C-alpha positions in Angstrom: -35.6 9.3 13.8 -33.0 12.0 14.7 -31.5 10.7 17.9 -28.2 10.4 19.3 -26.6 6.9 18.3 -24.1 5.1 20.5 -21.3 3.3 19.2 -18.4 1.6 21.3 -15.1 2.9 21.5 -13.8 -0.6 20.0 -16.2 -0.7 17.1 -15.1 2.6 16.4 -11.5 1.3 16.3 -12.6 -1.6 14.0 -14.0 1.0 11.7 -11.2 3.5 11.7 -8.7 0.2 11.3 -10.4 -0.7 8.2 -10.5 2.4 6.9 -7.0 3.1 7.2 -5.8 -0.5 5.5 -8.0 0.1 2.6 -6.4 3.8 2.0 -3.4 2.0 2.2 -4.4 -0.3 -0.2 -5.5 1.9 -2.8 -3.7 4.7 -2.6 -0.3 4.2 -1.0 0.7 0.9 -2.1 0.5 1.0 -6.0 2.3 4.3 -6.2 5.4 2.4 -3.6 5.4 -0.4 -5.9 6.0 2.2 -9.0 8.7 3.6 -7.0 10.9 1.0 -6.5 9.6 -1.1 -9.8 11.4 2.3 -11.3 14.5 2.4 -8.9 15.0 -1.7 -10.2 14.5 -0.9 -13.7 17.1 1.8 -13.4 19.6 -0.2 -11.5 19.3 -3.1 -14.0 19.9 -0.8 -17.2 22.8 0.5 -15.2 24.0 -3.1 -13.9 23.9 -4.8 -17.6 22.7 -8.5 -18.1 19.6 -8.6 -15.3 20.4 -10.8 -12.9 20.0 -14.0 -14.7 23.7 -15.0 -15.3 24.1 -18.3 -16.3 20.6 -19.5 -17.3 
C-alpha cells in the first residue's frame, strides 16, 4: 500500500499542462480581461461617442 508508484514522464507532463491551463483560466484570464476592459472604458470616456457613429 505504501510502495513506490511509477508515473511515465508523458503523463506527468500532461497533468502539469492541464494544471497550468486550469490555473490560467481561473486566475489570470479574469484579471487580464478586467485590465483591458478598464483601459477600453477609459479610452471611450475620453474619446467621445464610443465608436458607433451613424447608427
